[in-house]
N, C-alpha and C positions, 0 to 999 in steps of 0.2 A: 504494499499500500504507500501512498504518496504522504510523507510527513510535511506539513505546511506550518511554518513558523509564524506567529502573531506579531512578530515586530519586523520594523523596517528593514531592509537588507543593508544599510549602513552602520547597524549595531553589531557588535562583536558578540561571539558566542557565549562569553562569560556573563553578558547582561542578557540572554535571552529570557524571555517569560514562559508560561506554559506553551506545550506544543499540542495543536489540535489534529487529529488523524482525520482526513477525509474520507468520508464513507465510500466505499467500494461501488461503484455505479451497476455493475455487472451483478455483485451481491444483493444490493437493493431491489434491482429489476426482478431478479428470479425469485426473491422473498416475498415480493408484493405478487407476484402471479400465482407462487404457490400458496401464500396465503389466502388468494380468493377462492381457490379450489378447496382447501380446508375449510375457509368459512361457508361455503356452500353445501359441503358435506355435513358440518355440523348443524347448519341451518335446517337441512332436509329432515333431520329427525325430529323437529318441532314444528316445522311449518313447511306447507308447499301451497303454490297456488290452488291446483288441482289433484285430484288423485290420478298419478303418472301412468297407472294401469288401467283406467276407465276407459272403456271403448264407447264412442258416441258418433255413430257415423252420420247423423245429421248435422255436425259441425266441421267435417272432414275437409282437410285441404284449405283452410280459412287462413288468410294473411295475417300478420301482426295487426293487432287492435289492442284497444284499452281493455278488453275481457282476457286476451290471449295475447301476451306481450310479444311472443315469437310465432304466433300463429298456431295452427294444428296441422298433425301429419295425417297420413292416409287411413289411419283407425279412429281418428277424433281425439288422439291424444293432446294435451296440451305440451307443447313443445318444451316451452321454459321450465315445466315440472318434471319432465323426463331428464332434461339436462342437469337440474339441479339434483336430483334423484340419483341420476347416472354418477355423479362424482363419489357416491359411496363405493359403487363397484370399482371404479378406477383406482381409488385410494387403497380399498382392502386389497386387491389384487398386488398392487405395488408394494404394500407392506409385508404381506406374506412372501412374496416372492423375493423380496430383498433379505428376509430374515431368513429364508430358507437358504439362500446362497451364502449368507454370512456365517450360518451354523455348519455348513458343509465346507466351505472354502478356507474360513480362518484358521481352523484347526490344522488343515492340510499344509497351509503356507507356513504356520509356526513349526511345525515338525520339520518340513522339508528345510527350512533356513537355519533350525538350531540343530539340526542331526548332522551326521557325517555324509562324505560326498556320496555314498552309494545310496542312501535312504533318500537325499535330496534328488539325486539323478533319476531313480525310479519313480518318485512321486510326480516330479515335473514333466516326465514323458507321459504318464498316465493323464496328467493334467492337459499337456498338449492333446492328445486323443480326444479328451472330452470338448476341448476349446475347438475341434475341427468340426463339431455338430452346431450350427447355429441354433440358439435359444429358441427362436420362432419354428425352426424345422423340427425341433425336438416336441415342442408342445404339440405342433401339428401330427406328429406320430401318436404322441400320447391320446390326442382326443380321437384320431381314428381307431384307436386300440380299446380305449375305455369310454369312449364317449365325450362328447364336448361338454364342459362344464366349468365354472369358475374354479372349482377346486383344481382340477385337472390343469387348467392353465396355470395357476398359482405354483404347484410343485414343479410343473414342467420348466417354467421359466426360472424357478429357483434353481434346479439342478442344472439349467442350461448356462446360467450367469455365474454359477460358483466357481468355475476355472479363473475368471477376472479377479475374484477376491483371494483366491489362493495365490496368485502371483503377486498381487501387490504386496500380499500380508508377507509372502516370503521375501520380497525385495526389502520391505522395511525390517524383516527380522535380520536379515543379513547385517545391515547397518548397526543395527543395535547389539547384536553379538559381539561387536567388535569394541565396544565400550568397556571403561574400565570397571563401571559397577557390576556389569554382569561376571567378568573375572573375578570380582570380590565376593560376589554372591556363590560363584562355584568353589571358591576357595574356602568359604565359611560352610560347606557342605549342604547349600541350599539345592533341593531338587528341581527337576525339570518344571514340574508344576507351579511352584512357587516363582520361578524365573519367568514363565511365560505369564502369569497373571499379574505379577507385582511390576516387572520390568517390560515385558515385549509388548503387551497390549496396550498400556498407556502411552507408549511411544509410537506405536503405528495407528493409533485411534485415529489421527487428521486424516491420513491416506484412506482409512476405512470409510470415514464420515463422506469424502469427497466420492468414493466409489460406489456409496450407498445410494448417493444422489443421481449420479450417472444410470445406475442400474434401474432406478425407479423410473427415470424418463423410458429406458427401454421396455420396462415391464408395462406401463402405460399403452406404448405404442403397439407392442405385441398384442397385448389384450384387444385393443381396438380391432386388429387385424383378424385375431382368432374369433371375435364375435362376428365380423363382417362375412368370415369363410362359415360360419355355423358352427364353430368348435370352440367357442366361448361362453359367455355368461347367455343360458338360455332364456326364453321369453317365459314368464312376461316382466322378469327382472329387469329395470332400466338399464341400457348400455349403449355407450355413444358408438362403438363400432357396428352394433346391431341397427343403429338408427341409420347409418349410412347405408347399410345393406337393404333396408326397408324402403329407402327413398331414391335408389338408383333410378327406378323406373321413371320418375319424376325429374330427372335431372335437367331436362330441357323446359318442360311445362311450370315447373315450380322449383327452382335452383336453391331457394333459401333454406329448403328442406335438408340439404346437403351442406349449406354454409355453416349452419349453427353446430352441429356436432363436428364438423372438420374444424371449425374455429376452437372449440373446446378441446379437442385432441390437440391441435398444433400449440395452442397457448400453454397447455398442461405441460406438454413435452419440453417446449422452449423454456418454461419456469424451471423445471428440475435441470435442465441443462445448464441455463444460466447460475443457478444456485451452486451447482457442483462446481462450475468456472471460478465463482466469487470465493466459495470456500477453500478452494485451491490456492488461490491468491493469497488470502488471510492465513490460511494454517501452515503454508510452506515458506518459511521465511527467506529461502533461496530466490523467491519469485518477488520479493518486495524491490520497489524501485524508490530511489531518492529523487525527490523533485529538485 
């Protein structure tokens, strides 16, 4: 981040007053977008303009109005209500997918980085094999075998993105293992578990937070793609991806049906990507730039 002095340029460093750090614009923009999605999710549990699953063919395909802010779809659903309620599915899939990826990948990365050459080599080769299968392809395979559902998508995306967690955790662990306090912990007879929990995890926490934010964006986009293909969240549960699939017939006659869920997906993915970039700049001191 850029450090900005409050004093004029002609004053010496010894007389400098308090230093104010300028907010990272990327982090702020990402936090605002993600905050809006989280706010919509929280509000949806207490209030919605209309029932997002109620079908009323008498008001189908109506444009935006005072009663229906974003209009209605081909089933008579209030689009604003469906988008607000769909944020639940989006965040739930993202949270579970990231949690599964972290639970699998972080221990593998710590073991690989803190063990000997042979264990490291074998674990990373298996990690490379798993990374060769894209998360979305794995989710499609799981959906074809066990049927499309949000649960299947969550765990498939978690397993598919776990190698990324393993790789960044291993990289951070290798840096930590060369520090003096690790050597002191080993000399004092501390076990592997103590070293991992007390020293390694706190020092790789920053990169894991950034990786979680990036993986969250991947999970949101993948869930929308799976729902669009019919392998994600089933009806009648609101889903932005399924809104796109149901609206593709009206892409020329009523393009707003596609614009609203498309914007919701794009802004959410953009928000988590910006949040990840901003967190990386803040948490990695090597990336700080002096003004």
